[in-house]
C-alpha angles and dihedrals in degrees: 000000000000122000129201133198126184137181093208096100097032119106113251094243091052098045098088094055092042092049092049091052091046093052091047092050096043099040124359133303104307134171111213115206134177112261093231094054091245131101133284115249141084109034093354096065113168113238131182152125135199133197120190134183130180119235114184106297091345132083116210121203134182113199137178126180147137131275114305148130116252108201124196098182134168092282091051092048089055090052093051113110095188134057103226145150125219124219109194124192111197108216098173134006131015134287131187111205124198129188132157093347094311123115130195126188110217121195130168113311095025131112126216125198120205133179110224091198086077132046118273139166129214119196117194107194098194141357110322147180124203145169112222127190119198110210125189110241089239091060091042092059090118091065097040092101093048118099116264118246088038124175123210126186109239097197101062140041122345090342090063091052090047091051090050092053091046090053089049091050091052092051095047118106136216089263095063108130115254095241090051091050092050091049091051092050092049092047091050095049094045093049092044091056093044094047094046095047101033130087114281110275093359128126115244114256122238088253092054093049091047091049092051092047091048090052091051091049092050091050090050093048093050090055093046099048096091093050098067138273118002105215121192091228092055093048092047091050091050091056097039094242134116122262087243090056090049092056091043090056091060095041085073090065134057092262133057119231091259094051090046091056091046091051090051090052090052090048090052092053091046090050090053091049091048088053091054098252113186093205116122119247088251090056093046091049090053093044095053100040105260117149091233142325092284090056089050092049093051095046094043093051092046092053102036104023091237138083114252092243091056090046091053094048091050091052093048091050093050 
């Protein structure tokens, strides 16, 4: 369900506090400040409106406002209750982004990427419009190695495709079909990873796109393991690919799709044992999708070199 906030009907003396609360609700804790270091009022009246809508794990926002600093400092980081990244497409105006000593100058048709787990500062020098996508850090794993305060051209290469998808996300309504919404999320995350890790202005290679898709599939499977069987046909349908394509993606690695899923199941059991779980091996086998305890024993020994009982006793003795 989309939400909208606007300063149009807010009294001038109340606009700063309202805008600060709006930015914090729609994005992340932010401290808006006038660009000249003074106060808003008189001829420097603060203007702005924001519309947000959730889309799967993402939150899409369209925002337009007047010149300002938006500060996400140490105090704001401590107030943050989510670990997220922001991907901002500047549609109109100019923004200078700063994070961890890096600075990027963003004009129209550029994209900035910022990690809200760390302080950053956005300076909008004049009236501006933007599309901003809030991405959970887990889903932004493909950009985790990219430098913060990163600038992408939105008029060429993968950046252009990413900007197009962001614009489409912003225009989508609450009545968008679920399969269409899932496809848009997948397209956005794949292009984000390709644009952030690829050469500036270059189109992602087939290998890069496959690697990003494989990473998304693995993240999805890890989340789904505790919910029951993970069937190739269901995973392929979720990502709008054929079962053959799914298996081809994992043929490029040292493990087939089936063996990748089995390894994740073993890792889940090992993680529970590391955490001191008191569940029996029979219960753990059922929780993580093994046919029975014998199946768990064989798979666990094959992947770790030890039986799960020995692994548990070693952890308890540590």
